[in-house]
Backbone as XML, in Angstrom:
<?xml version="1.0"?>
<chain id="A" units="angstrom">
  <residue number="1" name="MET">
    <atom name="N" x="20.312" y="40.925" z="1.685"/>
    <atom name="CA" x="20.490" y="39.723" z="2.459"/>
    <atom name="C" x="19.201" y="39.340" z="3.171"/>
  </residue>
  <residue number="2" name="PHE">
    <atom name="N" x="18.538" y="40.330" z="3.768"/>
    <atom name="CA" x="17.292" y="40.053" z="4.470"/>
    <atom name="C" x="16.228" y="39.527" z="3.516"/>
  </residue>
  <residue number="3" name="LYS">
    <atom name="N" x="16.180" y="40.070" z="2.296"/>
    <atom name="CA" x="15.196" y="39.610" z="1.311"/>
    <atom name="C" x="15.424" y="38.136" z="0.971"/>
  </residue>
  <residue number="4" name="LEU">
    <atom name="N" x="16.675" y="37.754" z="0.818"/>
    <atom name="CA" x="16.993" y="36.354" z="0.522"/>
    <atom name="C" x="16.553" y="35.447" z="1.664"/>
  </residue>
  <residue number="5" name="PHE">
    <atom name="N" x="16.807" y="35.868" z="2.900"/>
    <atom name="CA" x="16.388" y="35.110" z="4.070"/>
    <atom name="C" x="14.861" y="34.980" z="4.106"/>
  </residue>
  <residue number="6" name="LEU">
    <atom name="N" x="14.158" y="36.065" z="3.879"/>
    <atom name="CA" x="12.700" y="36.071" z="3.895"/>
    <atom name="C" x="12.132" y="35.157" z="2.809"/>
  </residue>
  <residue number="7" name="ILE">
    <atom name="N" x="12.710" y="35.199" z="1.632"/>
    <atom name="CA" x="12.260" y="34.337" z="0.532"/>
    <atom name="C" x="12.475" y="32.868" z="0.883"/>
  </residue>
  <residue number="8" name="SER">
    <atom name="N" x="13.620" y="32.528" z="1.474"/>
    <atom name="CA" x="13.873" y="31.122" z="1.818"/>
    <atom name="C" x="12.932" y="30.637" z="2.911"/>
  </residue>
  <residue number="9" name="VAL">
    <atom name="N" x="12.611" y="31.472" z="3.890"/>
    <atom name="CA" x="11.670" y="31.096" z="4.949"/>
    <atom name="C" x="10.283" y="30.876" z="4.358"/>
  </residue>
  <residue number="10" name="MET">
    <atom name="N" x="9.847" y="31.777" z="3.497"/>
    <atom name="CA" x="8.519" y="31.641" z="2.886"/>
    <atom name="C" x="8.451" y="30.405" z="1.991"/>
  </residue>
  <residue number="11" name="ALA">
    <atom name="N" x="9.504" y="30.108" z="1.260"/>
    <atom name="CA" x="9.531" y="28.920" z="0.413"/>
    <atom name="C" x="9.457" y="27.663" z="1.263"/>
  </residue>
  <residue number="12" name="SER">
    <atom name="N" x="10.158" y="27.639" z="2.379"/>
    <atom name="CA" x="10.115" y="26.482" z="3.288"/>
    <atom name="C" x="8.717" y="26.281" z="3.840"/>
  </residue>
  <residue number="13" name="LEU">
    <atom name="N" x="8.084" y="27.350" z="4.263"/>
    <atom name="CA" x="6.712" y="27.242" z="4.778"/>
    <atom name="C" x="5.755" y="26.749" z="3.707"/>
  </residue>
  <residue number="14" name="PHE">
    <atom name="N" x="5.892" y="27.237" z="2.497"/>
    <atom name="CA" x="5.028" y="26.819" z="1.405"/>
    <atom name="C" x="5.203" y="25.332" z="1.115"/>
  </residue>
  <residue number="15" name="LEU">
    <atom name="N" x="6.450" y="24.873" z="1.021"/>
    <atom name="CA" x="6.720" y="23.474" z="0.699"/>
    <atom name="C" x="6.252" y="22.531" z="1.794"/>
  </residue>
  <residue number="16" name="THR">
    <atom name="N" x="6.424" y="22.904" z="3.060"/>
    <atom name="CA" x="5.977" y="22.020" z="4.137"/>
    <atom name="C" x="4.469" y="21.993" z="4.251"/>
  </residue>
  <residue number="17" name="SER">
    <atom name="N" x="3.792" y="23.022" z="3.820"/>
    <atom name="CA" x="2.329" y="23.017" z="3.879"/>
    <atom name="C" x="1.737" y="22.136" z="2.790"/>
  </residue>
  <residue number="18" name="CYS">
    <atom name="N" x="2.524" y="21.761" z="1.790"/>
    <atom name="CA" x="2.037" y="20.921" z="0.707"/>
    <atom name="C" x="2.210" y="19.430" z="0.984"/>
  </residue>
  <residue number="19" name="VAL">
    <atom name="N" x="2.866" y="19.086" z="2.090"/>
    <atom name="CA" x="3.095" y="17.681" z="2.418"/>
    <atom name="C" x="1.771" y="17.045" z="2.804"/>
  </residue>
  <residue number="20" name="THR">
    <atom name="N" x="1.494" y="15.864" z="2.225"/>
    <atom name="CA" x="0.251" y="15.179" z="2.549"/>
    <atom name="C" x="0.463" y="14.251" z="3.731"/>
  </residue>
  <residue number="21" name="ALA">
    <atom name="N" x="-0.568" y="14.085" z="4.527"/>
    <atom name="CA" x="-0.491" y="13.221" z="5.699"/>
    <atom name="C" x="-0.671" y="11.768" z="5.284"/>
  </residue>
  <residue number="22" name="VAL">
    <atom name="N" x="0.020" y="10.885" z="5.988"/>
    <atom name="CA" x="-0.153" y="9.454" z="5.762"/>
    <atom name="C" x="-1.252" y="8.983" z="6.696"/>
  </residue>
  <residue number="23" name="HIS">
    <atom name="N" x="-2.249" y="8.326" z="6.141"/>
    <atom name="CA" x="-3.351" y="7.814" z="6.947"/>
    <atom name="C" x="-3.033" y="6.375" z="7.313"/>
  </residue>
  <residue number="24" name="ARG">
    <atom name="N" x="-2.813" y="6.132" z="8.616"/>
    <atom name="CA" x="-2.404" y="4.829" z="9.127"/>
    <atom name="C" x="-3.444" y="4.277" z="10.067"/>
  </residue>
  <residue number="25" name="GLY">
    <atom name="N" x="-3.527" y="2.951" z="10.094"/>
    <atom name="CA" x="-4.399" y="2.272" z="11.033"/>
    <atom name="C" x="-3.777" y="0.963" z="11.471"/>
  </residue>
  <residue number="26" name="VAL">
    <atom name="N" x="-4.440" y="0.306" z="12.417"/>
    <atom name="CA" x="-3.956" y="-0.954" z="12.964"/>
    <atom name="C" x="-5.074" y="-1.989" z="12.878"/>
  </residue>
  <residue number="27" name="VAL">
    <atom name="N" x="-4.707" y="-3.210" z="12.477"/>
    <atom name="CA" x="-5.676" y="-4.298" z="12.452"/>
    <atom name="C" x="-6.073" y="-4.578" z="13.897"/>
  </residue>
  <residue number="28" name="ALA">
    <atom name="N" x="-7.349" y="-4.361" z="14.209"/>
    <atom name="CA" x="-7.843" y="-4.542" z="15.567"/>
    <atom name="C" x="-8.401" y="-5.939" z="15.788"/>
  </residue>
  <residue number="29" name="MET">
    <atom name="N" x="-9.060" y="-6.502" z="14.740"/>
    <atom name="CA" x="-9.708" y="-7.798" z="14.914"/>
    <atom name="C" x="-9.909" y="-8.456" z="13.558"/>
  </residue>
  <residue number="30" name="LYS">
    <atom name="N" x="-9.593" y="-9.755" z="13.492"/>
    <atom name="CA" x="-9.869" y="-10.530" z="12.283"/>
    <atom name="C" x="-11.340" y="-10.922" z="12.282"/>
  </residue>
  <residue number="31" name="ILE">
    <atom name="N" x="-11.994" y="-10.715" z="11.155"/>
    <atom name="CA" x="-13.367" y="-11.193" z="10.982"/>
    <atom name="C" x="-13.327" y="-12.596" z="10.390"/>
  </residue>
  <residue number="32" name="ASP">
    <atom name="N" x="-12.491" y="-12.764" z="9.370"/>
    <atom name="CA" x="-12.238" y="-14.068" z="8.758"/>
    <atom name="C" x="-10.845" y="-14.020" z="8.142"/>
  </residue>
  <residue number="33" name="GLU">
    <atom name="N" x="-10.503" y="-14.966" z="7.286"/>
    <atom name="CA" x="-9.141" y="-15.051" z="6.746"/>
    <atom name="C" x="-8.778" y="-13.933" z="5.770"/>
  </residue>
  <residue number="34" name="SER">
    <atom name="N" x="-9.767" y="-13.142" z="5.316"/>
    <atom name="CA" x="-9.448" y="-12.065" z="4.383"/>
    <atom name="C" x="-10.009" y="-10.702" z="4.792"/>
  </residue>
  <residue number="35" name="THR">
    <atom name="N" x="-10.719" y="-10.632" z="5.924"/>
    <atom name="CA" x="-11.399" y="-9.396" z="6.311"/>
    <atom name="C" x="-11.078" y="-9.036" z="7.762"/>
  </residue>
  <residue number="36" name="ALA">
    <atom name="N" x="-10.935" y="-7.731" z="8.024"/>
    <atom name="CA" x="-10.578" y="-7.287" z="9.376"/>
    <atom name="C" x="-11.237" y="-5.962" z="9.719"/>
  </residue>
  <residue number="37" name="HIS">
    <atom name="N" x="-11.434" y="-5.755" z="11.019"/>
    <atom name="CA" x="-11.762" y="-4.433" z="11.543"/>
    <atom name="C" x="-10.434" y="-3.711" z="11.719"/>
  </residue>
  <residue number="38" name="VAL">
    <atom name="N" x="-10.350" y="-2.486" z="11.229"/>
    <atom name="CA" x="-9.118" y="-1.710" z="11.307"/>
    <atom name="C" x="-9.400" y="-0.391" z="12.021"/>
  </residue>
  <residue number="39" name="GLY">
    <atom name="N" x="-8.584" y="-0.076" z="12.994"/>
    <atom name="CA" x="-8.698" y="1.201" z="13.685"/>
    <atom name="C" x="-8.166" y="2.303" z="12.785"/>
  </residue>
  <residue number="40" name="LEU">
    <atom name="N" x="-9.076" y="2.960" z="12.093"/>
    <atom name="CA" x="-8.728" y="4.023" z="11.151"/>
    <atom name="C" x="-9.904" y="4.978" z="11.093"/>
  </residue>
  <residue number="41" name="ALA">
    <atom name="N" x="-9.644" y="6.246" z="11.276"/>
    <atom name="CA" x="-10.721" y="7.231" z="11.332"/>
    <atom name="C" x="-11.525" y="7.263" z="10.031"/>
  </residue>
  <residue number="42" name="ALA">
    <atom name="N" x="-12.840" y="7.264" z="10.181"/>
    <atom name="CA" x="-13.739" y="7.241" z="9.026"/>
    <atom name="C" x="-13.591" y="8.478" z="8.152"/>
  </residue>
  <residue number="43" name="ASP">
    <atom name="N" x="-13.116" y="9.584" z="8.703"/>
    <atom name="CA" x="-12.939" y="10.785" z="7.879"/>
    <atom name="C" x="-11.635" y="10.754" z="7.078"/>
  </residue>
  <residue number="44" name="GLU">
    <atom name="N" x="-10.810" y="9.691" z="7.244"/>
    <atom name="CA" x="-9.571" y="9.566" z="6.501"/>
    <atom name="C" x="-9.694" y="8.672" z="5.271"/>
  </residue>
  <residue number="45" name="VAL">
    <atom name="N" x="-10.703" y="7.819" z="5.244"/>
    <atom name="CA" x="-10.876" y="6.879" z="4.128"/>
    <atom name="C" x="-12.340" y="6.783" z="3.736"/>
  </residue>
  <residue number="46" name="MET">
    <atom name="N" x="-12.544" y="6.204" z="2.556"/>
    <atom name="CA" x="-13.898" y="5.952" z="2.058"/>
    <atom name="C" x="-13.944" y="4.524" z="1.528"/>
  </residue>
  <residue number="47" name="PRO">
    <atom name="N" x="-15.133" y="3.920" z="1.476"/>
    <atom name="CA" x="-15.218" y="2.600" z="0.844"/>
    <atom name="C" x="-14.649" y="2.667" z="-0.573"/>
  </residue>
  <residue number="48" name="GLY">
    <atom name="N" x="-13.845" y="1.673" z="-0.908"/>
    <atom name="CA" x="-13.201" y="1.631" z="-2.214"/>
    <atom name="C" x="-11.746" y="2.078" z="-2.189"/>
  </residue>
  <residue number="49" name="ASP">
    <atom name="N" x="-11.334" y="2.758" z="-1.118"/>
    <atom name="CA" x="-9.934" y="3.188" z="-1.014"/>
    <atom name="C" x="-9.017" y="1.975" z="-0.872"/>
  </residue>
  <residue number="50" name="HIS">
    <atom name="N" x="-7.863" y="2.052" z="-1.504"/>
    <atom name="CA" x="-6.873" y="0.975" z="-1.441"/>
    <atom name="C" x="-5.915" y="1.223" z="-0.293"/>
  </residue>
  <residue number="51" name="VAL">
    <atom name="N" x="-5.534" y="0.135" z="0.387"/>
    <atom name="CA" x="-4.601" y="0.222" z="1.500"/>
    <atom name="C" x="-3.488" y="-0.808" z="1.322"/>
  </residue>
  <residue number="52" name="GLU">
    <atom name="N" x="-2.363" y="-0.577" z="1.996"/>
    <atom name="CA" x="-1.269" y="-1.530" z="1.998"/>
    <atom name="C" x="-1.048" y="-2.006" z="3.425"/>
  </residue>
  <residue number="53" name="LEU">
    <atom name="N" x="-0.806" y="-3.297" z="3.576"/>
    <atom name="CA" x="-0.612" y="-3.935" z="4.880"/>
    <atom name="C" x="0.879" y="-4.080" z="5.162"/>
  </residue>
  <residue number="54" name="TYR">
    <atom name="N" x="1.281" y="-3.743" z="6.389"/>
    <atom name="CA" x="2.677" y="-3.832" z="6.799"/>
    <atom name="C" x="2.813" y="-4.571" z="8.129"/>
  </residue>
  <residue number="55" name="SER">
    <atom name="N" x="3.973" y="-5.191" z="8.306"/>
    <atom name="CA" x="4.345" y="-5.711" z="9.621"/>
    <atom name="C" x="5.756" y="-5.221" z="9.914"/>
  </residue>
  <residue number="56" name="ASN">
    <atom name="N" x="6.163" y="-5.364" z="11.144"/>
    <atom name="CA" x="7.519" y="-4.992" z="11.539"/>
    <atom name="C" x="8.343" y="-6.250" z="11.725"/>
  </residue>
  <residue number="57" name="LYS">
    <atom name="N" x="9.476" y="-6.304" z="11.081"/>
    <atom name="CA" x="10.448" y="-7.385" z="11.265"/>
    <atom name="C" x="11.579" y="-6.805" z="12.089"/>
  </residue>
  <residue number="58" name="CYS">
    <atom name="N" x="11.755" y="-7.326" z="13.288"/>
    <atom name="CA" x="12.765" y="-6.794" z="14.192"/>
    <atom name="C" x="13.806" y="-7.862" z="14.505"/>
  </residue>
  <residue number="59" name="LYS">
    <atom name="N" x="15.026" y="-7.409" z="14.750"/>
    <atom name="CA" x="16.084" y="-8.337" z="15.134"/>
    <atom name="C" x="16.914" y="-7.697" z="16.234"/>
  </residue>
  <residue number="60" name="ASN">
    <atom name="N" x="17.434" y="-8.546" z="17.107"/>
    <atom name="CA" x="18.303" y="-8.099" z="18.190"/>
    <atom name="C" x="19.748" y="-8.248" z="17.759"/>
  </residue>
  <residue number="61" name="THR">
    <atom name="N" x="20.556" y="-7.265" z="18.112"/>
    <atom name="CA" x="21.987" y="-7.302" z="17.817"/>
    <atom name="C" x="22.735" y="-7.116" z="19.129"/>
  </residue>
  <residue number="62" name="LYS">
    <atom name="N" x="23.680" y="-8.020" z="19.398"/>
    <atom name="CA" x="24.494" y="-7.892" z="20.606"/>
    <atom name="C" x="25.605" y="-6.894" z="20.334"/>
  </residue>
  <residue number="63" name="VAL">
    <atom name="N" x="25.734" y="-5.926" z="21.220"/>
    <atom name="CA" x="26.742" y="-4.881" z="21.076"/>
    <atom name="C" x="27.599" y="-4.893" z="22.339"/>
  </residue>
  <residue number="64" name="GLY">
    <atom name="N" x="28.895" y="-4.945" z="22.189"/>
    <atom name="CA" x="29.775" y="-4.921" z="23.354"/>
    <atom name="C" x="31.214" y="-5.110" z="22.949"/>
  </residue>
  <residue number="65" name="ARG">
    <atom name="N" x="32.079" y="-5.109" z="23.929"/>
    <atom name="CA" x="33.506" y="-5.286" z="23.671"/>
    <atom name="C" x="33.854" y="-6.768" z="23.678"/>
  </residue>
  <residue number="66" name="VAL">
    <atom name="N" x="34.893" y="-7.117" z="22.989"/>
    <atom name="CA" x="35.394" y="-8.488" z="22.980"/>
    <atom name="C" x="35.949" y="-8.810" z="24.361"/>
  </residue>
  <residue number="67" name="GLY">
    <atom name="N" x="35.647" y="-9.997" z="24.863"/>
    <atom name="CA" x="36.209" y="-10.444" z="26.122"/>
    <atom name="C" x="35.337" y="-10.211" z="27.336"/>
  </residue>
  <residue number="68" name="ILE">
    <atom name="N" x="34.148" y="-9.631" z="27.185"/>
    <atom name="CA" x="33.277" y="-9.473" z="28.349"/>
    <atom name="C" x="32.208" y="-10.555" z="28.334"/>
  </residue>
  <residue number="69" name="LYS">
    <atom name="N" x="31.644" y="-10.809" z="29.480"/>
    <atom name="CA" x="30.647" y="-11.877" z="29.605"/>
    <atom name="C" x="29.381" y="-11.504" z="28.839"/>
  </residue>
  <residue number="70" name="SER">
    <atom name="N" x="28.687" y="-12.536" z="28.339"/>
    <atom name="CA" x="27.506" y="-12.291" z="27.505"/>
    <atom name="C" x="26.409" y="-11.560" z="28.256"/>
  </residue>
  <residue number="71" name="GLU">
    <atom name="N" x="26.288" y="-11.765" z="29.573"/>
    <atom name="CA" x="25.231" y="-11.057" z="30.308"/>
    <atom name="C" x="25.544" y="-9.571" z="30.468"/>
  </residue>
  <residue number="72" name="GLN">
    <atom name="N" x="26.768" y="-9.156" z="30.146"/>
    <atom name="CA" x="27.139" y="-7.746" z="30.211"/>
    <atom name="C" x="26.988" y="-7.046" z="28.861"/>
  </residue>
  <residue number="73" name="LEU">
    <atom name="N" x="26.642" y="-7.789" z="27.814"/>
    <atom name="CA" x="26.487" y="-7.191" z="26.492"/>
    <atom name="C" x="25.208" y="-6.373" z="26.426"/>
  </residue>
  <residue number="74" name="ASN">
    <atom name="N" x="25.266" y="-5.292" z="25.719"/>
    <atom name="CA" x="24.069" y="-4.514" z="25.443"/>
    <atom name="C" x="23.383" y="-5.100" z="24.217"/>
  </residue>
  <residue number="75" name="ILE">
    <atom name="N" x="22.072" y="-5.138" z="24.235"/>
    <atom name="CA" x="21.304" y="-5.640" z="23.107"/>
    <atom name="C" x="20.619" y="-4.447" z="22.452"/>
  </residue>
  <residue number="76" name="GLU">
    <atom name="N" x="20.837" y="-4.280" z="21.158"/>
    <atom name="CA" x="20.143" y="-3.248" z="20.387"/>
    <atom name="C" x="19.149" y="-3.925" z="19.477"/>
  </residue>
  <residue number="77" name="GLN">
    <atom name="N" x="17.999" y="-3.310" z="19.327"/>
    <atom name="CA" x="16.976" y="-3.867" z="18.450"/>
    <atom name="C" x="16.772" y="-2.918" z="17.284"/>
  </residue>
  <residue number="78" name="SER">
    <atom name="N" x="16.733" y="-3.498" z="16.085"/>
    <atom name="CA" x="16.439" y="-2.690" z="14.908"/>
    <atom name="C" x="15.249" y="-3.321" z="14.188"/>
  </residue>
  <residue number="79" name="CYS">
    <atom name="N" x="14.383" y="-2.479" z="13.685"/>
    <atom name="CA" x="13.165" y="-2.957" z="13.030"/>
    <atom name="C" x="13.065" y="-2.392" z="11.618"/>
  </residue>
  <residue number="80" name="GLU">
    <atom name="N" x="12.355" y="-3.129" z="10.785"/>
    <atom name="CA" x="12.142" y="-2.738" z="9.399"/>
    <atom name="C" x="10.671" y="-2.944" z="9.057"/>
  </residue>
  <residue number="81" name="LYS">
    <atom name="N" x="10.075" y="-1.972" z="8.381"/>
    <atom name="CA" x="8.691" y="-2.076" z="7.942"/>
    <atom name="C" x="8.655" y="-2.902" z="6.657"/>
  </residue>
  <residue number="82" name="VAL">
    <atom name="N" x="7.852" y="-3.986" z="6.655"/>
    <atom name="CA" x="7.803" y="-4.905" z="5.525"/>
    <atom name="C" x="6.377" y="-4.986" z="4.990"/>
  </residue>
  <residue number="83" name="SER">
    <atom name="N" x="6.216" y="-4.807" z="3.688"/>
    <atom name="CA" x="4.902" y="-4.904" z="3.063"/>
    <atom name="C" x="4.457" y="-6.362" z="3.003"/>
  </residue>
  <residue number="84" name="LYS">
    <atom name="N" x="3.195" y="-6.595" z="3.395"/>
    <atom name="CA" x="2.639" y="-7.951" z="3.368"/>
    <atom name="C" x="1.575" y="-8.120" z="2.280"/>
  </residue>
  <residue number="85" name="GLY">
    <atom name="N" x="1.089" y="-7.016" z="1.719"/>
    <atom name="CA" x="0.075" y="-7.115" z="0.680"/>
    <atom name="C" x="-0.837" y="-5.905" z="0.659"/>
  </residue>
  <residue number="86" name="HIS">
    <atom name="N" x="-1.941" y="-6.060" z="-0.069"/>
    <atom name="CA" x="-2.867" y="-4.946" z="-0.283"/>
    <atom name="C" x="-4.298" y="-5.354" z="0.047"/>
  </residue>
  <residue number="87" name="GLY">
    <atom name="N" x="-5.133" y="-4.338" z="0.217"/>
    <atom name="CA" x="-6.541" y="-4.565" z="0.476"/>
    <atom name="C" x="-7.347" y="-3.349" z="0.088"/>
  </residue>
  <residue number="88" name="LYS">
    <atom name="N" x="-8.640" y="-3.420" z="0.420"/>
    <atom name="CA" x="-9.546" y="-2.337" z="0.061"/>
    <atom name="C" x="-10.529" y="-2.106" z="1.206"/>
  </residue>
  <residue number="89" name="VAL">
    <atom name="N" x="-10.809" y="-0.839" z="1.491"/>
    <atom name="CA" x="-11.823" y="-0.495" z="2.485"/>
    <atom name="C" x="-13.185" y="-0.857" z="1.900"/>
  </residue>
  <residue number="90" name="VAL">
    <atom name="N" x="-13.950" y="-1.691" z="2.616"/>
    <atom name="CA" x="-15.259" y="-2.099" z="2.097"/>
    <atom name="C" x="-16.409" y="-1.391" z="2.789"/>
  </residue>
  <residue number="91" name="SER">
    <atom name="N" x="-16.226" y="-0.989" z="4.056"/>
    <atom name="CA" x="-17.302" y="-0.260" z="4.733"/>
    <atom name="C" x="-16.764" y="0.496" z="5.944"/>
  </residue>
  <residue number="92" name="ILE">
    <atom name="N" x="-17.560" y="1.444" z="6.391"/>
    <atom name="CA" x="-17.256" y="2.223" z="7.579"/>
    <atom name="C" x="-18.102" y="1.664" z="8.716"/>
  </residue>
  <residue number="93" name="ILE">
    <atom name="N" x="-17.484" y="1.319" z="9.844"/>
    <atom name="CA" x="-18.234" y="0.807" z="10.995"/>
    <atom name="C" x="-18.733" y="1.972" z="11.844"/>
  </residue>
  <residue number="94" name="ASN">
    <atom name="N" x="-17.812" y="2.845" z="12.219"/>
    <atom name="CA" x="-18.135" y="4.052" z="12.981"/>
    <atom name="C" x="-17.010" y="5.054" z="12.767"/>
  </residue>
  <residue number="95" name="LYS">
    <atom name="N" x="-16.967" y="6.113" z="13.574"/>
    <atom name="CA" x="-15.966" y="7.162" z="13.333"/>
    <atom name="C" x="-14.527" y="6.699" z="13.543"/>
  </residue>
  <residue number="96" name="ASP">
    <atom name="N" x="-14.331" y="5.561" z="14.224"/>
    <atom name="CA" x="-12.981" y="5.095" z="14.538"/>
    <atom name="C" x="-12.563" y="3.810" z="13.836"/>
  </residue>
  <residue number="97" name="TYR">
    <atom name="N" x="-13.501" y="3.083" z="13.235"/>
    <atom name="CA" x="-13.184" y="1.775" z="12.647"/>
    <atom name="C" x="-13.797" y="1.597" z="11.267"/>
  </residue>
  <residue number="98" name="VAL">
    <atom name="N" x="-13.038" y="0.872" z="10.428"/>
    <atom name="CA" x="-13.504" y="0.517" z="9.088"/>
    <atom name="C" x="-13.286" y="-0.976" z="8.879"/>
  </residue>
  <residue number="99" name="VAL">
    <atom name="N" x="-13.937" y="-1.523" z="7.855"/>
    <atom name="CA" x="-13.732" y="-2.919" z="7.477"/>
    <atom name="C" x="-12.870" y="-2.933" z="6.219"/>
  </residue>
  <residue number="100" name="VAL">
    <atom name="N" x="-11.792" y="-3.742" z="6.265"/>
    <atom name="CA" x="-10.882" y="-3.877" z="5.128"/>
    <atom name="C" x="-10.875" y="-5.329" z="4.682"/>
  </residue>
  <residue number="101" name="LYS">
    <atom name="N" x="-11.005" y="-5.536" z="3.361"/>
    <atom name="CA" x="-10.889" y="-6.875" z="2.777"/>
    <atom name="C" x="-9.558" y="-6.924" z="2.045"/>
  </residue>
  <residue number="102" name="PHE">
    <atom name="N" x="-8.718" y="-7.889" z="2.447"/>
    <atom name="CA" x="-7.396" y="-8.017" z="1.850"/>
    <atom name="C" x="-7.447" y="-8.925" z="0.633"/>
  </residue>
  <residue number="103" name="ASP">
    <atom name="N" x="-6.489" y="-8.720" z="-0.271"/>
    <atom name="CA" x="-6.389" y="-9.540" z="-1.472"/>
    <atom name="C" x="-6.204" y="-11.003" z="-1.096"/>
  </residue>
  <residue number="104" name="SER">
    <atom name="N" x="-6.584" y="-11.881" z="-1.989"/>
    <atom name="CA" x="-6.468" y="-13.314" z="-1.762"/>
    <atom name="C" x="-5.026" y="-13.702" z="-1.439"/>
  </residue>
  <residue number="105" name="GLY">
    <atom name="N" x="-4.855" y="-14.498" z="-0.393"/>
    <atom name="CA" x="-3.535" y="-14.982" z="-0.023"/>
    <atom name="C" x="-2.741" y="-14.076" z="0.888"/>
  </residue>
  <residue number="106" name="VAL">
    <atom name="N" x="-3.259" y="-12.894" z="1.225"/>
    <atom name="CA" x="-2.540" y="-11.982" z="2.114"/>
    <atom name="C" x="-2.751" y="-12.433" z="3.555"/>
  </residue>
  <residue number="107" name="ALA">
    <atom name="N" x="-1.662" y="-12.782" z="4.221"/>
    <atom name="CA" x="-1.727" y="-13.205" z="5.620"/>
    <atom name="C" x="-1.593" y="-11.968" z="6.504"/>
  </residue>
  <residue number="108" name="PHE">
    <atom name="N" x="-2.519" y="-11.813" z="7.443"/>
    <atom name="CA" x="-2.478" y="-10.663" z="8.340"/>
    <atom name="C" x="-2.833" y="-11.117" z="9.736"/>
  </residue>
  <residue number="109" name="GLN">
    <atom name="N" x="-2.501" y="-10.272" z="10.705"/>
    <atom name="CA" x="-2.828" y="-10.574" z="12.090"/>
    <atom name="C" x="-3.120" y="-9.285" z="12.836"/>
  </residue>
  <residue number="110" name="GLU">
    <atom name="N" x="-3.725" y="-9.423" z="13.993"/>
    <atom name="CA" x="-3.992" y="-8.256" z="14.820"/>
    <atom name="C" x="-2.677" y="-7.570" z="15.151"/>
  </residue>
  <residue number="111" name="GLY">
    <atom name="N" x="-2.673" y="-6.242" z="15.063"/>
    <atom name="CA" x="-1.471" y="-5.465" z="15.330"/>
    <atom name="C" x="-0.717" y="-5.035" z="14.089"/>
  </residue>
  <residue number="112" name="ASP">
    <atom name="N" x="-0.972" y="-5.701" z="12.942"/>
    <atom name="CA" x="-0.358" y="-5.243" z="11.694"/>
    <atom name="C" x="-0.869" y="-3.842" z="11.393"/>
  </residue>
  <residue number="113" name="THR">
    <atom name="N" x="-0.077" y="-3.059" z="10.671"/>
    <atom name="CA" x="-0.487" y="-1.700" z="10.328"/>
    <atom name="C" x="-0.895" y="-1.628" z="8.851"/>
  </residue>
  <residue number="114" name="ILE">
    <atom name="N" x="-1.754" y="-0.665" z="8.562"/>
    <atom name="CA" x="-2.131" y="-0.394" z="7.179"/>
    <atom name="C" x="-1.921" y="1.082" z="6.901"/>
  </residue>
  <residue number="115" name="GLU">
    <atom name="N" x="-1.691" y="1.391" z="5.644"/>
    <atom name="CA" x="-1.595" y="2.778" z="5.194"/>
    <atom name="C" x="-2.437" y="2.927" z="3.938"/>
  </residue>
  <residue number="116" name="LYS">
    <atom name="N" x="-3.127" y="4.030" z="3.876"/>
    <atom name="CA" x="-3.929" y="4.335" z="2.704"/>
    <atom name="C" x="-3.007" y="4.671" z="1.537"/>
  </residue>
  <residue number="117" name="HIS">
    <atom name="N" x="-3.326" y="4.109" z="0.371"/>
    <atom name="CA" x="-2.588" y="4.453" z="-0.858"/>
    <atom name="C" x="-3.041" y="5.815" z="-1.326"/>
  </residue>
  <residue number="118" name="SER">
    <atom name="N" x="-2.126" y="6.552" z="-1.887"/>
    <atom name="CA" x="-2.478" y="7.894" z="-2.380"/>
    <atom name="C" x="-2.372" y="7.962" z="-3.892"/>
  </residue>
  <residue number="119" name="HIS">
    <atom name="N" x="-2.720" y="6.881" z="-4.586"/>
    <atom name="CA" x="-2.618" y="6.903" z="-6.047"/>
    <atom name="C" x="-3.930" y="7.195" z="-6.711"/>
  </residue>
</chain>
């Protein structure tokens, strides 16, 4: 029994050590309609790396019992991560920021998030 327990613990440790980290950043500043400064550590990406742009779509839901006043209702917010398009790292500014050029037609704004593609 102890051997089975030990094997399962070791297998769990091995599998969790193989998980790759997601490299995420935030659009800090628009340079123009297709290029942005992104807060992303320079040791996580290189020029030429592909990234995906995301925004959060959130909605409020009123939660409460029937028959109570609207100001007594609880409001719950739920959010969903939505892909807005793709881009490519074009240069490293410093250890904390990179320049990303997004594909033609991709609308982005400050605060949008990006994730490095792992393909």
